[in-house]
C-alpha positions as a LaTeX table, in Angstrom:
\begin{tabular}{lrrr}
\hline
Residue & $x$ (\AA) & $y$ (\AA) & $z$ (\AA) \\
\hline
Met1 & $-3.08$ & 10.38 & 47.43 \\
Pro2 & $-3.37$ & 6.20 & 46.34 \\
Phe3 & $-4.36$ & 4.97 & 43.20 \\
Thr4 & $-6.28$ & 2.21 & 42.90 \\
Leu5 & $-6.34$ & $-0.19$ & 39.19 \\
His6 & $-10.00$ & $-1.45$ & 39.66 \\
Pro7 & $-9.67$ & $-5.03$ & 37.92 \\
Tyr8 & $-13.08$ & $-5.99$ & 37.34 \\
Arg9 & $-14.20$ & $-2.93$ & 35.29 \\
Arg10 & $-11.76$ & $-4.19$ & 31.90 \\
Phe11 & $-12.71$ & $-3.44$ & 27.89 \\
Pro12 & $-11.54$ & $-6.79$ & 26.21 \\
Met13 & $-8.93$ & $-5.84$ & 23.93 \\
His14 & $-5.72$ & $-7.41$ & 21.94 \\
Cys15 & $-3.32$ & $-6.05$ & 20.83 \\
Ala16 & 0.43 & $-6.89$ & 20.11 \\
Val17 & 2.33 & $-3.61$ & 20.43 \\
Thr18 & 6.20 & $-3.65$ & 20.90 \\
His19 & 8.22 & $-0.73$ & 23.12 \\
Asn20 & 11.57 & 0.51 & 22.82 \\
Ala21 & 12.43 & 2.68 & 25.10 \\
Gly22 & 16.31 & 3.77 & 24.93 \\
Ser23 & 18.24 & 0.61 & 25.13 \\
Phe24 & 15.09 & $-1.54$ & 26.50 \\
Gln25 & 12.59 & $-3.10$ & 24.01 \\
Trp26 & 9.45 & $-4.66$ & 24.96 \\
Gln27 & 7.46 & $-7.09$ & 23.47 \\
Gly28 & 3.61 & $-8.73$ & 23.61 \\
Thr29 & 0.27 & $-8.49$ & 23.80 \\
Val30 & $-2.23$ & $-6.20$ & 25.61 \\
Trp31 & $-5.60$ & $-8.34$ & 25.91 \\
Asn32 & $-7.11$ & $-5.96$ & 28.94 \\
Leu33 & $-7.38$ & $-2.73$ & 29.35 \\
Ser34 & $-8.09$ & $-1.40$ & 32.49 \\
Cys35 & $-11.22$ & 1.60 & 32.10 \\
Ile36 & $-11.11$ & 3.18 & 35.49 \\
Leu37 & $-8.41$ & 4.62 & 38.02 \\
Val38 & $-8.38$ & 6.28 & 41.54 \\
Gly39 & $-5.72$ & 8.74 & 42.45 \\
Gly40 & $-3.23$ & 11.85 & 41.46 \\
Lys41 & $-3.41$ & 13.61 & 38.52 \\
Met42 & 0.47 & 12.29 & 37.88 \\
Val43 & $-1.45$ & 8.53 & 37.95 \\
Arg44 & $-4.16$ & 9.70 & 34.96 \\
Arg45 & $-1.51$ & 11.00 & 33.20 \\
Ile46 & 0.49 & 8.36 & 33.16 \\
Ala47 & $-3.27$ & 6.09 & 32.50 \\
Met48 & $-3.91$ & 8.39 & 29.00 \\
Leu49 & $-0.40$ & 8.39 & 27.66 \\
Ser50 & $-0.57$ & 4.86 & 28.21 \\
Ala51 & $-3.75$ & 3.56 & 26.30 \\
Val52 & $-2.70$ & 6.48 & 23.85 \\
Phe53 & 0.94 & 4.02 & 23.19 \\
Val54 & $-1.23$ & 0.41 & 22.73 \\
Leu55 & $-3.99$ & 2.31 & 20.25 \\
Thr56 & $-1.39$ & 3.28 & 18.35 \\
Gly57 & $-0.29$ & $-0.02$ & 18.33 \\
Cys58 & $-3.01$ & $-1.12$ & 17.45 \\
Val59 & $-4.08$ & 1.45 & 14.27 \\
Gly60 & $-0.28$ & 0.36 & 12.61 \\
Met61 & $-1.30$ & $-3.38$ & 12.94 \\
Met62 & $-4.52$ & $-2.51$ & 11.17 \\
Ile63 & $-2.15$ & $-0.83$ & 8.18 \\
Asp64 & $-0.39$ & $-4.17$ & 7.83 \\
Ser65 & $-3.56$ & $-5.89$ & 8.10 \\
Ala66 & $-4.53$ & $-3.74$ & 4.86 \\
Ile67 & $-1.37$ & $-3.62$ & 2.80 \\
Ser68 & $-1.37$ & $-8.02$ & 3.24 \\
Lys69 & $-4.67$ & $-7.30$ & 1.29 \\
Tyr70 & $-3.91$ & $-5.17$ & $-1.15$ \\
Glu71 & $-0.55$ & $-7.08$ & $-1.76$ \\
Ala72 & $-2.71$ & $-11.11$ & $-2.64$ \\
Thr73 & $-5.28$ & $-8.63$ & $-4.41$ \\
Ala74 & $-3.38$ & $-5.92$ & $-6.23$ \\
Asp75 & $-1.98$ & $-8.29$ & $-9.20$ \\
Gln76 & $-5.74$ & $-8.81$ & $-10.36$ \\
Val77 & $-5.53$ & $-5.48$ & $-12.28$ \\
Glu78 & $-4.70$ & $-4.61$ & $-15.36$ \\
Leu79 & $-3.77$ & $-1.44$ & $-17.30$ \\
Gly80 & $-6.87$ & $-0.35$ & $-19.40$ \\
Asp81 & $-9.62$ & $-1.59$ & $-16.38$ \\
Ser82 & $-12.66$ & 1.03 & $-15.37$ \\
Lys83 & $-12.81$ & 2.66 & $-12.73$ \\
Glu84 & $-15.42$ & 0.99 & $-11.02$ \\
Lys85 & $-13.50$ & $-2.58$ & $-11.39$ \\
Val86 & $-10.71$ & $-0.93$ & $-10.45$ \\
Leu87 & $-12.18$ & 0.30 & $-7.16$ \\
Ala88 & $-14.40$ & $-2.74$ & $-6.78$ \\
Ile89 & $-10.63$ & $-4.98$ & $-6.50$ \\
Leu90 & $-9.12$ & $-2.90$ & $-3.65$ \\
Ala91 & $-10.83$ & $-0.02$ & $-2.07$ \\
Pro92 & $-12.10$ & $-3.53$ & 0.92 \\
Thr93 & $-8.32$ & $-3.53$ & 1.37 \\
Gln94 & $-8.42$ & 0.04 & 2.41 \\
Glu95 & $-11.39$ & $-0.20$ & 4.68 \\
Gly96 & $-9.26$ & $-0.94$ & 7.91 \\
Val97 & $-7.02$ & 1.81 & 7.87 \\
Pro98 & $-8.03$ & 4.88 & 9.17 \\
Lys99 & $-8.65$ & 8.03 & 7.43 \\
Ser100 & $-5.29$ & 9.43 & 9.29 \\
Ala101 & $-2.93$ & 6.91 & 7.37 \\
Arg102 & $-4.83$ & 7.24 & 4.24 \\
Lys103 & $-3.96$ & 10.41 & 1.38 \\
Asn104 & $-6.83$ & 11.53 & $-0.01$ \\
Ser105 & $-6.95$ & 11.10 & $-3.98$ \\
Asp106 & $-6.75$ & 13.97 & $-6.54$ \\
Lys107 & $-9.08$ & 15.14 & $-9.73$ \\
Tyr108 & $-8.44$ & 17.43 & $-12.41$ \\
Leu109 & $-8.36$ & 18.37 & $-15.83$ \\
Lys110 & $-5.82$ & 18.84 & $-18.31$ \\
Asp111 & $-6.81$ & 19.31 & $-21.82$ \\
Gly112 & $-10.03$ & 18.42 & $-21.63$ \\
Val113 & $-8.60$ & 14.77 & $-20.39$ \\
Lys114 & $-10.60$ & 13.98 & $-16.48$ \\
Val115 & $-7.31$ & 12.81 & $-14.01$ \\
Glu116 & $-8.04$ & 10.74 & $-11.18$ \\
Ile117 & $-5.24$ & 9.45 & $-9.10$ \\
Tyr118 & $-6.58$ & 7.65 & $-6.36$ \\
Tyr119 & $-4.19$ & 6.44 & $-3.53$ \\
Met120 & $-3.97$ & 2.77 & $-2.05$ \\
Arg121 & $-1.91$ & 1.70 & 1.49 \\
Ser122 & 1.64 & $-0.79$ & $-0.51$ \\
Ala123 & 4.13 & $-0.26$ & 2.87 \\
Arg124 & 4.55 & 0.91 & 6.22 \\
Gln125 & 7.42 & 2.75 & 7.94 \\
Pro126 & 7.35 & 2.47 & 11.53 \\
Asp127 & 8.33 & 6.12 & 11.58 \\
Gly128 & 5.36 & 7.10 & 12.94 \\
Leu129 & 4.68 & 8.96 & 9.89 \\
Thr130 & 2.58 & 8.77 & 6.88 \\
Thr131 & 4.42 & 9.95 & 3.77 \\
Asp132 & 3.49 & 9.01 & $-0.09$ \\
Asp133 & 6.08 & 6.38 & $-0.55$ \\
Glu134 & 4.08 & 4.78 & 1.63 \\
Phe135 & 0.86 & 4.38 & $-0.79$ \\
Thr136 & 0.61 & 2.56 & $-4.38$ \\
Pro137 & $-1.15$ & 5.67 & $-6.96$ \\
Tyr138 & $-3.73$ & 4.87 & $-10.04$ \\
Ile139 & $-4.16$ & 7.23 & $-12.02$ \\
Phe140 & $-7.44$ & 6.87 & $-14.46$ \\
Asn141 & $-8.14$ & 8.94 & $-17.29$ \\
Asp142 & $-11.81$ & 9.32 & $-18.49$ \\
Gly143 & $-12.23$ & 6.17 & $-16.77$ \\
Arg144 & $-9.80$ & 3.92 & $-17.55$ \\
Leu145 & $-6.75$ & 3.01 & $-15.39$ \\
Val146 & $-3.47$ & 4.31 & $-17.47$ \\
Gly147 & $-0.73$ & 3.74 & $-15.10$ \\
Ile148 & 0.52 & 2.53 & $-11.63$ \\
Gly149 & 3.22 & 3.79 & $-9.56$ \\
Trp150 & 5.04 & 6.29 & $-8.18$ \\
Gln151 & 7.15 & 5.84 & $-11.79$ \\
Val152 & 4.19 & 7.66 & $-13.82$ \\
Leu153 & 4.01 & 10.08 & $-12.32$ \\
Gly154 & 7.64 & 11.37 & $-11.78$ \\
Gly155 & 7.83 & 9.67 & $-8.09$ \\
Pro156 & 7.07 & 10.18 & $-4.90$ \\
Lys157 & 6.85 & 13.79 & $-3.48$ \\
Thr158 & 7.88 & 12.73 & 0.57 \\
Gln159 & 9.84 & 9.67 & 1.44 \\
Gly160 & 9.47 & 8.15 & 5.12 \\
Gln161 & 12.98 & 7.56 & 7.35 \\
Ala162 & 14.06 & 3.66 & 7.13 \\
Thr163 & 14.07 & 2.07 & 10.78 \\
Ser164 & 16.12 & $-1.08$ & 11.83 \\
Asp165 & 14.52 & $-3.60$ & 12.66 \\
Thr166 & 17.24 & $-5.64$ & 14.26 \\
Tyr167 & 17.56 & $-5.71$ & 18.06 \\
Ile168 & 20.92 & $-5.47$ & 19.83 \\
Gln169 & 21.21 & $-6.24$ & 23.44 \\
Asn170 & 24.88 & $-5.01$ & 25.16 \\
Thr171 & 25.79 & $-6.84$ & 28.05 \\
Asn172 & 28.92 & $-5.40$ & 28.11 \\
Thr173 & 28.74 & $-2.48$ & 30.99 \\
Thr174 & 31.73 & $-0.11$ & 31.53 \\
Ile175 & 31.73 & 1.75 & 35.15 \\
Val176 & 33.65 & 4.91 & 34.93 \\
His177 & 34.58 & 6.39 & 38.38 \\
\hline
\end{tabular}
């Protein structure tokens, strides 16, 4: 069954994307996303997979933007600051991070002291995982900041898989018969 893309039915969209498939790498910007496909099941499946790919690229871009905002404001926080002051400075930097790419806060009582740990997205490994080493913990005792970073907590429990940003294109081809 033939398929048709209707170019007059598009959602405006701007998103930088990188796609790696074996030895092939493609980088570019998606400006418009067609919303109507007419055709068989296979065409629709390919279109859905393509849309998921494009939106995944946008999530990475949103996380990277939040990390840049975090890095620009993190030095405004001092040990001894109130929880309200720290969160007023840092929470706005995390607004663009999707819920699936966040880490929930921890809260508990220890020896009568209310302990709260908030995690700010401060790094990203492009490995598709959300791990502890991509966050910086802020530790509060009874509403006062007493620690920043994983050293205070004994280190991150999960770590991402580093990937190389280097792309090597091999132009030599050997044909074996």
